[in-house]
Every structure is written in C-alpha cells, then in structure tokens.
mmCIF file of the N, C-alpha and C atoms, coordinates in Angstrom:
data_MODEL
# 
_entry.id   MODEL 
# 
loop_
_atom_site.group_PDB 
_atom_site.id 
_atom_site.type_symbol 
_atom_site.label_atom_id 
_atom_site.label_alt_id 
_atom_site.label_comp_id 
_atom_site.label_asym_id 
_atom_site.label_entity_id 
_atom_site.label_seq_id 
_atom_site.pdbx_PDB_ins_code 
_atom_site.Cartn_x 
_atom_site.Cartn_y 
_atom_site.Cartn_z 
_atom_site.occupancy 
_atom_site.B_iso_or_equiv 
_atom_site.pdbx_formal_charge 
_atom_site.auth_seq_id 
_atom_site.auth_comp_id 
_atom_site.auth_asym_id 
_atom_site.auth_atom_id 
_atom_site.pdbx_PDB_model_num 
ATOM 1   N N  . MET A 1 1  ? 61.244 -61.618 8.265  1.00 0.00 ? 1  MET A N  1 
ATOM 2   C CA . MET A 1 1  ? 62.439 -62.373 8.549  1.00 0.00 ? 1  MET A CA 1 
ATOM 3   C C  . MET A 1 1  ? 62.409 -63.644 7.693  1.00 0.00 ? 1  MET A C  1 
ATOM 4   N N  . SER A 1 2  ? 63.501 -63.920 7.019  1.00 0.00 ? 2  SER A N  1 
ATOM 5   C CA . SER A 1 2  ? 63.550 -65.082 6.136  1.00 0.00 ? 2  SER A CA 1 
ATOM 6   C C  . SER A 1 2  ? 63.668 -66.377 6.944  1.00 0.00 ? 2  SER A C  1 
ATOM 7   N N  . LYS A 1 3  ? 63.331 -67.472 6.285  1.00 0.00 ? 3  LYS A N  1 
ATOM 8   C CA . LYS A 1 3  ? 63.383 -68.769 6.961  1.00 0.00 ? 3  LYS A CA 1 
ATOM 9   C C  . LYS A 1 3  ? 64.815 -69.166 7.313  1.00 0.00 ? 3  LYS A C  1 
ATOM 10  N N  . LYS A 1 4  ? 65.760 -68.825 6.441  1.00 0.00 ? 4  LYS A N  1 
ATOM 11  C CA . LYS A 1 4  ? 67.155 -69.159 6.721  1.00 0.00 ? 4  LYS A CA 1 
ATOM 12  C C  . LYS A 1 4  ? 67.645 -68.458 7.975  1.00 0.00 ? 4  LYS A C  1 
ATOM 13  N N  . LEU A 1 5  ? 67.252 -67.196 8.133  1.00 0.00 ? 5  LEU A N  1 
ATOM 14  C CA . LEU A 1 5  ? 67.644 -66.448 9.321  1.00 0.00 ? 5  LEU A CA 1 
ATOM 15  C C  . LEU A 1 5  ? 66.991 -67.021 10.571 1.00 0.00 ? 5  LEU A C  1 
ATOM 16  N N  . LYS A 1 6  ? 65.737 -67.431 10.468 1.00 0.00 ? 6  LYS A N  1 
ATOM 17  C CA . LYS A 1 6  ? 65.046 -68.047 11.608 1.00 0.00 ? 6  LYS A CA 1 
ATOM 18  C C  . LYS A 1 6  ? 65.731 -69.349 12.017 1.00 0.00 ? 6  LYS A C  1 
ATOM 19  N N  . TYR A 1 7  ? 66.079 -70.164 11.047 1.00 0.00 ? 7  TYR A N  1 
ATOM 20  C CA . TYR A 1 7  ? 66.756 -71.423 11.357 1.00 0.00 ? 7  TYR A CA 1 
ATOM 21  C C  . TYR A 1 7  ? 68.135 -71.179 11.962 1.00 0.00 ? 7  TYR A C  1 
ATOM 22  N N  . PHE A 1 8  ? 68.832 -70.156 11.467 1.00 0.00 ? 8  PHE A N  1 
ATOM 23  C CA . PHE A 1 8  ? 70.142 -69.811 12.008 1.00 0.00 ? 8  PHE A CA 1 
ATOM 24  C C  . PHE A 1 8  ? 70.024 -69.373 13.469 1.00 0.00 ? 8  PHE A C  1 
ATOM 25  N N  . ILE A 1 9  ? 69.018 -68.553 13.767 1.00 0.00 ? 9  ILE A N  1 
ATOM 26  C CA . ILE A 1 9  ? 68.807 -68.097 15.138 1.00 0.00 ? 9  ILE A CA 1 
ATOM 27  C C  . ILE A 1 9  ? 68.432 -69.262 16.049 1.00 0.00 ? 9  ILE A C  1 
ATOM 28  N N  . ILE A 1 10 ? 67.627 -70.176 15.556 1.00 0.00 ? 10 ILE A N  1 
ATOM 29  C CA . ILE A 1 10 ? 67.253 -71.356 16.349 1.00 0.00 ? 10 ILE A CA 1 
ATOM 30  C C  . ILE A 1 10 ? 68.482 -72.205 16.645 1.00 0.00 ? 10 ILE A C  1 
ATOM 31  N N  . ILE A 1 11 ? 69.328 -72.412 15.653 1.00 0.00 ? 11 ILE A N  1 
ATOM 32  C CA . ILE A 1 11 ? 70.533 -73.220 15.852 1.00 0.00 ? 11 ILE A CA 1 
ATOM 33  C C  . ILE A 1 11 ? 71.472 -72.554 16.851 1.00 0.00 ? 11 ILE A C  1 
ATOM 34  N N  . ILE A 1 12 ? 71.672 -71.237 16.719 1.00 0.00 ? 12 ILE A N  1 
ATOM 35  C CA . ILE A 1 12 ? 72.548 -70.505 17.642 1.00 0.00 ? 12 ILE A CA 1 
ATOM 36  C C  . ILE A 1 12 ? 72.003 -70.574 19.068 1.00 0.00 ? 12 ILE A C  1 
ATOM 37  N N  . SER A 1 13 ? 70.702 -70.403 19.232 1.00 0.00 ? 13 SER A N  1 
ATOM 38  C CA . SER A 1 13 ? 70.127 -70.423 20.577 1.00 0.00 ? 13 SER A CA 1 
ATOM 39  C C  . SER A 1 13 ? 70.193 -71.817 21.195 1.00 0.00 ? 13 SER A C  1 
ATOM 40  N N  . LEU A 1 14 ? 69.931 -72.844 20.420 1.00 0.00 ? 14 LEU A N  1 
ATOM 41  C CA . LEU A 1 14 ? 70.012 -74.202 20.960 1.00 0.00 ? 14 LEU A CA 1 
ATOM 42  C C  . LEU A 1 14 ? 71.446 -74.589 21.311 1.00 0.00 ? 14 LEU A C  1 
ATOM 43  N N  . LEU A 1 15 ? 72.399 -74.162 20.481 1.00 0.00 ? 15 LEU A N  1 
ATOM 44  C CA . LEU A 1 15 ? 73.800 -74.426 20.803 1.00 0.00 ? 15 LEU A CA 1 
ATOM 45  C C  . LEU A 1 15 ? 74.227 -73.682 22.070 1.00 0.00 ? 15 LEU A C  1 
ATOM 46  N N  . SER A 1 16 ? 73.744 -72.470 22.229 1.00 0.00 ? 16 SER A N  1 
ATOM 47  C CA . SER A 1 16 ? 74.064 -71.703 23.426 1.00 0.00 ? 16 SER A CA 1 
ATOM 48  C C  . SER A 1 16 ? 73.534 -72.399 24.676 1.00 0.00 ? 16 SER A C  1 
ATOM 49  N N  . ILE A 1 17 ? 72.305 -72.873 24.611 1.00 0.00 ? 17 ILE A N  1 
ATOM 50  C CA . ILE A 1 17 ? 71.717 -73.579 25.750 1.00 0.00 ? 17 ILE A CA 1 
ATOM 51  C C  . ILE A 1 17 ? 72.451 -74.888 26.002 1.00 0.00 ? 17 ILE A C  1 
ATOM 52  N N  . PHE A 1 18 ? 72.737 -75.630 24.934 1.00 0.00 ? 18 PHE A N  1 
ATOM 53  C CA . PHE A 1 18 ? 73.400 -76.923 25.073 1.00 0.00 ? 18 PHE A CA 1 
ATOM 54  C C  . PHE A 1 18 ? 74.783 -76.778 25.706 1.00 0.00 ? 18 PHE A C  1 
ATOM 55  N N  . PHE A 1 19 ? 75.585 -75.839 25.202 1.00 0.00 ? 19 PHE A N  1 
ATOM 56  C CA . PHE A 1 19 ? 76.932 -75.683 25.744 1.00 0.00 ? 19 PHE A CA 1 
ATOM 57  C C  . PHE A 1 19 ? 76.921 -75.117 27.156 1.00 0.00 ? 19 PHE A C  1 
ATOM 58  N N  . SER A 1 20 ? 75.933 -74.323 27.478 1.00 0.00 ? 20 SER A N  1 
ATOM 59  C CA . SER A 1 20 ? 75.816 -73.818 28.850 1.00 0.00 ? 20 SER A CA 1 
ATOM 60  C C  . SER A 1 20 ? 75.483 -74.943 29.821 1.00 0.00 ? 20 SER A C  1 
ATOM 61  N N  . VAL A 1 21 ? 74.587 -75.816 29.409 1.00 0.00 ? 21 VAL A N  1 
ATOM 62  C CA . VAL A 1 21 ? 74.251 -76.969 30.252 1.00 0.00 ? 21 VAL A CA 1 
ATOM 63  C C  . VAL A 1 21 ? 75.449 -77.901 30.357 1.00 0.00 ? 21 VAL A C  1 
ATOM 64  N N  . TYR A 1 22 ? 76.195 -78.042 29.264 1.00 0.00 ? 22 TYR A N  1 
ATOM 65  C CA . TYR A 1 22 ? 77.398 -78.873 29.287 1.00 0.00 ? 22 TYR A CA 1 
ATOM 66  C C  . TYR A 1 22 ? 78.437 -78.319 30.262 1.00 0.00 ? 22 TYR A C  1 
ATOM 67  N N  . VAL A 1 23 ? 78.615 -76.994 30.259 1.00 0.00 ? 23 VAL A N  1 
ATOM 68  C CA . VAL A 1 23 ? 79.568 -76.375 31.185 1.00 0.00 ? 23 VAL A CA 1 
ATOM 69  C C  . VAL A 1 23 ? 79.098 -76.553 32.624 1.00 0.00 ? 23 VAL A C  1 
ATOM 70  N N  . MET A 1 24 ? 77.800 -76.441 32.853 1.00 0.00 ? 24 MET A N  1 
ATOM 71  C CA . MET A 1 24 ? 77.275 -76.672 34.202 1.00 0.00 ? 24 MET A CA 1 
ATOM 72  C C  . MET A 1 24 ? 77.546 -78.102 34.649 1.00 0.00 ? 24 MET A C  1 
ATOM 73  N N  . TYR A 1 25 ? 77.371 -79.034 33.727 1.00 0.00 ? 25 TYR A N  1 
ATOM 74  C CA . TYR A 1 25 ? 77.591 -80.443 34.048 1.00 0.00 ? 25 TYR A CA 1 
ATOM 75  C C  . TYR A 1 25 ? 79.076 -80.715 34.280 1.00 0.00 ? 25 TYR A C  1 
ATOM 76  N N  . LYS A 1 26 ? 79.921 -80.112 33.458 1.00 0.00 ? 26 LYS A N  1 
ATOM 77  C CA . LYS A 1 26 ? 81.350 -80.380 33.531 1.00 0.00 ? 26 LYS A CA 1 
ATOM 78  C C  . LYS A 1 26 ? 82.009 -79.676 34.725 1.00 0.00 ? 26 LYS A C  1 
ATOM 79  N N  . ASP A 1 27 ? 81.768 -78.378 34.859 1.00 0.00 ? 27 ASP A N  1 
ATOM 80  C CA . ASP A 1 27 ? 82.441 -77.609 35.907 1.00 0.00 ? 27 ASP A CA 1 
ATOM 81  C C  . ASP A 1 27 ? 81.562 -77.351 37.129 1.00 0.00 ? 27 ASP A C  1 
ATOM 82  N N  . GLN A 1 28 ? 80.276 -77.534 36.972 1.00 0.00 ? 28 GLN A N  1 
ATOM 83  C CA . GLN A 1 28 ? 79.293 -77.313 38.036 1.00 0.00 ? 28 GLN A CA 1 
ATOM 84  C C  . GLN A 1 28 ? 79.319 -75.868 38.537 1.00 0.00 ? 28 GLN A C  1 
ATOM 85  N N  . LYS A 1 29 ? 79.502 -74.923 37.642 1.00 0.00 ? 29 LYS A N  1 
ATOM 86  C CA . LYS A 1 29 ? 79.413 -73.504 37.969 1.00 0.00 ? 29 LYS A CA 1 
ATOM 87  C C  . LYS A 1 29 ? 78.152 -72.954 37.311 1.00 0.00 ? 29 LYS A C  1 
ATOM 88  N N  . VAL A 1 30 ? 77.099 -72.887 38.065 1.00 0.00 ? 30 VAL A N  1 
ATOM 89  C CA . VAL A 1 30 ? 75.811 -72.500 37.516 1.00 0.00 ? 30 VAL A CA 1 
ATOM 90  C C  . VAL A 1 30 ? 75.818 -71.028 37.096 1.00 0.00 ? 30 VAL A C  1 
ATOM 91  N N  . PHE A 1 31 ? 76.405 -70.176 37.922 1.00 0.00 ? 31 PHE A N  1 
ATOM 92  C CA . PHE A 1 31 ? 76.363 -68.743 37.644 1.00 0.00 ? 31 PHE A CA 1 
ATOM 93  C C  . PHE A 1 31 ? 77.117 -68.369 36.367 1.00 0.00 ? 31 PHE A C  1 
ATOM 94  N N  . ASP A 1 32 ? 78.204 -69.058 36.068 1.00 0.00 ? 32 ASP A N  1 
ATOM 95  C CA . ASP A 1 32 ? 78.986 -68.758 34.871 1.00 0.00 ? 32 ASP A CA 1 
ATOM 96  C C  . ASP A 1 32 ? 78.242 -69.140 33.590 1.00 0.00 ? 32 ASP A C  1 
ATOM 97  N N  . SER A 1 33 ? 77.482 -70.185 33.624 1.00 0.00 ? 33 SER A N  1 
ATOM 98  C CA . SER A 1 33 ? 76.798 -70.632 32.420 1.00 0.00 ? 33 SER A CA 1 
ATOM 99  C C  . SER A 1 33 ? 75.366 -70.120 32.327 1.00 0.00 ? 33 SER A C  1 
ATOM 100 N N  . LEU A 1 34 ? 74.929 -69.368 33.288 1.00 0.00 ? 34 LEU A N  1 
ATOM 101 C CA . LEU A 1 34 ? 73.567 -68.847 33.275 1.00 0.00 ? 34 LEU A CA 1 
ATOM 102 C C  . LEU A 1 34 ? 73.360 -67.857 32.135 1.00 0.00 ? 34 LEU A C  1 
ATOM 103 N N  . GLY A 1 35 ? 74.379 -67.103 31.779 1.00 0.00 ? 35 GLY A N  1 
ATOM 104 C CA . GLY A 1 35 ? 74.272 -66.133 30.685 1.00 0.00 ? 35 GLY A CA 1 
ATOM 105 C C  . GLY A 1 35 ? 73.954 -66.782 29.352 1.00 0.00 ? 35 GLY A C  1 
ATOM 106 N N  . GLY A 1 36 ? 74.581 -67.911 29.065 1.00 0.00 ? 36 GLY A N  1 
ATOM 107 C CA . GLY A 1 36 ? 74.312 -68.618 27.816 1.00 0.00 ? 36 GLY A CA 1 
ATOM 108 C C  . GLY A 1 36 ? 72.899 -69.149 27.736 1.00 0.00 ? 36 GLY A C  1 
ATOM 109 N N  . ILE A 1 37 ? 72.382 -69.609 28.865 1.00 0.00 ? 37 ILE A N  1 
ATOM 110 C CA . ILE A 1 37 ? 71.010 -70.101 28.893 1.00 0.00 ? 37 ILE A CA 1 
ATOM 111 C C  . ILE A 1 37 ? 70.032 -68.949 28.686 1.00 0.00 ? 37 ILE A C  1 
ATOM 112 N N  . VAL A 1 38 ? 70.302 -67.827 29.324 1.00 0.00 ? 38 VAL A N  1 
ATOM 113 C CA . VAL A 1 38 ? 69.424 -66.659 29.184 1.00 0.00 ? 38 VAL A CA 1 
ATOM 114 C C  . VAL A 1 38 ? 69.430 -66.145 27.746 1.00 0.00 ? 38 VAL A C  1 
ATOM 115 N N  . VAL A 1 39 ? 70.604 -66.098 27.128 1.00 0.00 ? 39 VAL A N  1 
ATOM 116 C CA . VAL A 1 39 ? 70.702 -65.637 25.738 1.00 0.00 ? 39 VAL A CA 1 
ATOM 117 C C  . VAL A 1 39 ? 69.941 -66.587 24.809 1.00 0.00 ? 39 VAL A C  1 
ATOM 118 N N  . GLY A 1 40 ? 70.123 -67.885 24.986 1.00 0.00 ? 40 GLY A N  1 
ATOM 119 C CA . GLY A 1 40 ? 69.432 -68.858 24.148 1.00 0.00 ? 40 GLY A CA 1 
ATOM 120 C C  . GLY A 1 40 ? 67.932 -68.787 24.300 1.00 0.00 ? 40 GLY A C  1 
ATOM 121 N N  . LEU A 1 41 ? 67.463 -68.690 25.530 1.00 0.00 ? 41 LEU A N  1 
ATOM 122 C CA . LEU A 1 41 ? 66.019 -68.617 25.758 1.00 0.00 ? 41 LEU A CA 1 
ATOM 123 C C  . LEU A 1 41 ? 65.428 -67.309 25.251 1.00 0.00 ? 41 LEU A C  1 
ATOM 124 N N  . SER A 1 42 ? 66.168 -66.236 25.369 1.00 0.00 ? 42 SER A N  1 
ATOM 125 C CA . SER A 1 42 ? 65.642 -64.956 24.883 1.00 0.00 ? 42 SER A CA 1 
ATOM 126 C C  . SER A 1 42 ? 65.569 -64.928 23.353 1.00 0.00 ? 42 SER A C  1 
ATOM 127 N N  . LEU A 1 43 ? 66.525 -65.554 22.683 1.00 0.00 ? 43 LEU A N  1 
ATOM 128 C CA . LEU A 1 43 ? 66.446 -65.640 21.225 1.00 0.00 ? 43 LEU A CA 1 
ATOM 129 C C  . LEU A 1 43 ? 65.247 -66.474 20.786 1.00 0.00 ? 43 LEU A C  1 
ATOM 130 N N  . LEU A 1 44 ? 65.013 -67.591 21.460 1.00 0.00 ? 44 LEU A N  1 
ATOM 131 C CA . LEU A 1 44 ? 63.852 -68.414 21.124 1.00 0.00 ? 44 LEU A CA 1 
ATOM 132 C C  . LEU A 1 44 ? 62.545 -67.684 21.426 1.00 0.00 ? 44 LEU A C  1 
ATOM 133 N N  . ALA A 1 45 ? 62.508 -66.944 22.511 1.00 0.00 ? 45 ALA A N  1 
ATOM 134 C CA . ALA A 1 45 ? 61.301 -66.184 22.854 1.00 0.00 ? 45 ALA A CA 1 
ATOM 135 C C  . ALA A 1 45 ? 61.052 -65.075 21.838 1.00 0.00 ? 45 ALA A C  1 
ATOM 136 N N  . ALA A 1 46 ? 62.119 -64.434 21.361 1.00 0.00 ? 46 ALA A N  1 
ATOM 137 C CA . ALA A 1 46 ? 61.949 -63.382 20.354 1.00 0.00 ? 46 ALA A CA 1 
ATOM 138 C C  . ALA A 1 46 ? 61.372 -63.957 19.065 1.00 0.00 ? 46 ALA A C  1 
ATOM 139 N N  . LEU A 1 47 ? 61.829 -65.123 18.662 1.00 0.00 ? 47 LEU A N  1 
ATOM 140 C CA . LEU A 1 47 ? 61.259 -65.759 17.470 1.00 0.00 ? 47 LEU A CA 1 
ATOM 141 C C  . LEU A 1 47 ? 59.807 -66.155 17.688 1.00 0.00 ? 47 LEU A C  1 
ATOM 142 N N  . TYR A 1 48 ? 59.498 -66.655 18.863 1.00 0.00 ? 48 TYR A N  1 
ATOM 143 C CA . TYR A 1 48 ? 58.132 -67.057 19.165 1.00 0.00 ? 48 TYR A CA 1 
ATOM 144 C C  . TYR A 1 48 ? 57.187 -65.861 19.109 1.00 0.00 ? 48 TYR A C  1 
ATOM 145 N N  . PHE A 1 49 ? 57.583 -64.761 19.748 1.00 0.00 ? 49 PHE A N  1 
ATOM 146 C CA . PHE A 1 49 ? 56.705 -63.593 19.759 1.00 0.00 ? 49 PHE A CA 1 
ATOM 147 C C  . PHE A 1 49 ? 56.637 -62.924 18.393 1.00 0.00 ? 49 PHE A C  1 
ATOM 148 N N  . ASP A 1 50 ? 57.675 -63.039 17.579 1.00 0.00 ? 50 ASP A N  1 
ATOM 149 C CA . ASP A 1 50 ? 57.632 -62.524 16.231 1.00 0.00 ? 50 ASP A CA 1 
ATOM 150 C C  . ASP A 1 50 ? 56.612 -63.307 15.397 1.00 0.00 ? 50 ASP A C  1 
ATOM 151 N N  . ASN A 1 51 ? 56.622 -64.624 15.529 1.00 0.00 ? 51 ASN A N  1 
ATOM 152 C CA . ASN A 1 51 ? 55.644 -65.444 14.812 1.00 0.00 ? 51 ASN A CA 1 
ATOM 153 C C  . ASN A 1 51 ? 54.242 -65.214 15.345 1.00 0.00 ? 51 ASN A C  1 
ATOM 154 N N  . TYR A 1 52 ? 54.100 -65.020 16.626 1.00 0.00 ? 52 TYR A N  1 
ATOM 155 C CA . TYR A 1 52 ? 52.787 -64.790 17.229 1.00 0.00 ? 52 TYR A CA 1 
ATOM 156 C C  . TYR A 1 52 ? 52.214 -63.455 16.739 1.00 0.00 ? 52 TYR A C  1 
ATOM 157 N N  . LYS A 1 53 ? 53.068 -62.438 16.616 1.00 0.00 ? 53 LYS A N  1 
ATOM 158 C CA . LYS A 1 53 ? 52.627 -61.130 16.156 1.00 0.00 ? 53 LYS A CA 1 
ATOM 159 C C  . LYS A 1 53 ? 52.197 -61.177 14.684 1.00 0.00 ? 53 LYS A C  1 
ATOM 160 N N  . LYS A 1 54 ? 52.891 -61.988 13.882 1.00 0.00 ? 54 LYS A N  1 
ATOM 161 C CA . LYS A 1 54 ? 52.549 -62.092 12.461 1.00 0.00 ? 54 LYS A CA 1 
ATOM 162 C C  . LYS A 1 54 ? 51.225 -62.812 12.253 1.00 0.00 ? 54 LYS A C  1 
ATOM 163 N N  . LYS A 1 55 ? 50.865 -63.719 13.153 1.00 0.00 ? 55 LYS A N  1 
ATOM 164 C CA . LYS A 1 55 ? 49.620 -64.472 13.008 1.00 0.00 ? 55 LYS A CA 1 
ATOM 165 C C  . LYS A 1 55 ? 48.397 -63.616 13.307 1.00 0.00 ? 55 LYS A C  1 
ATOM 166 N N  . LYS A 1 56 ? 48.555 -62.602 14.130 1.00 0.00 ? 56 LYS A N  1 
ATOM 167 C CA . LYS A 1 56 ? 47.412 -61.743 14.471 1.00 0.00 ? 56 LYS A CA 1 
ATOM 168 C C  . LYS A 1 56 ? 47.100 -60.759 13.413 1.00 0.00 ? 56 LYS A C  1 
# 
C-alpha cells in the first residue's frame, strides 16, 4: 500500500470520527452517529494491523 493511500485513509477515518462526534454533540443522537465512529475506527485498525503484519 502506498503512502499516499495510507494518508488518504487516515484522513477519511479521522474526518468520519470527527463529524460523527460533531453530530453527537449537535443533535445528541448517539445511535445515528455510531456508524461513522465504527467506520473510522475500523479503517484505522486495518491500517494498524497492516503495518504490524509487514513488520513481522
């Protein structure tokens, strides 16, 4: 995976988490914004485990 793609995935995941937290703060609907947080965290976890697998 190229560095540009990794940075793009990091930016997308952080924006997803940020806007989900913003929606929770603004509308206070936790269940509606939970999907964005899960997607963002899963993208970050996939990158982490990809890097961990390459180091071994």
